[in-house]
N, C-alpha and C positions, 0 to 999 in steps of 0.2 A: 439508514437508521440513525446514525450519529451526525449526519450532515457532512458537507464537503470539507468544512474546516477541520474535522477530526482527522482527515487524511494527512493533514500537515504534520501530525504527530505519529504517523504510522509508517511501517516498512513492510513491503510485500516480501514474503519468504517463499521461494520456490525450492522444492526438495527434489531429490532423485535426479540430479544432474547426471549421475552415472548412467541413467537410462538413455542419454543422448549419444552414447557410443563415441565419445570424443568430439562430437560436434560442438562448436563454440555456441554459447547460449545466445549471443547477439545474432548469430546466423539463424539459430532456431526461431528467434522472435520475428525475423523477417518473413518467415513462412508460417508463423503461428496464426491461429484463428483471430479474426478481427476483434473479438471480444477480449482476448488476452492483451492484444496491443492497446486497445482502448483503456483497459484497466490500468496498465502500466502508465499510460499517458495521464490518467486521472491521479495517479500517485506520484506524478512529477519524476518519473524514472527512478523512484526511490525503492529499490528492490535488492535482494541478495539471493544468491543461488548456492544451495548446498549439495555437495556430492555425499550421499549417505554412506558410501563405502570408503571415504577418505580416511587415511591414517597418517600418523606422524606429522611431517612438515606441512602437508596439504591440509590436514585437519586444523592444525594451528593457524595456518594462513586464513582459512575460512573464518575461524573464530575472530582473529584480529581484524579482518575486513568488516565483519558484522559489527564489532565493537566500535570501529572507526565510523561506520555509517550511523550507528546509534548516536554517537557523539555529535556528528554533523547535524542530525535531526534536532538534538537538544540545543545546539548552537543556533540553528535557524529559528527555533521557537523561543530563543533567548531564555532558555531554562524554564519556560512556562509549560505546564502540562494541561491536557484537556480535562476540564473539570465537569462535574455534574451540573453546575450552573450553566455552563456552555451547552451541555446536552439539553437541559431544560429549555433554554432559549431557542435552540434549534427545533426542539419538539413543538414549542409554541408557534414558531414560524411555519412549520409543516402543517400544523392544525389549521392555521389561518389560511394557508394556500389551499388546503383540502376543502375548507368551508367555501371559499370563493369559487373553486371549481364545481362544487356541488350546486351552489346557487346558480352559476352560469348554466349548468347542465339542465336544471329544472326549468329555466326560462326558455 
């Protein structure tokens, strides 16, 4: 919907790490469905995992790790944010591609 460039400004959030019964999330990903692996690849491995039942130090750690990741994304984007004009440009590109595909299909 927003185009591939929008993903440069996004972080995937996985919740319910507690459902993995102690399994490391990286180990889980090795056996995860291909669609999840592909999604993570598209997001440049930019994800964070939350244990919904975390308390105390673990909860604080999760929060700090997420804030660090957010700052990393901001730094990589040099402080720029994804704007509506970028969305509009992407939408125009998608419309052009759709039109070309429709014309090719009619031929």
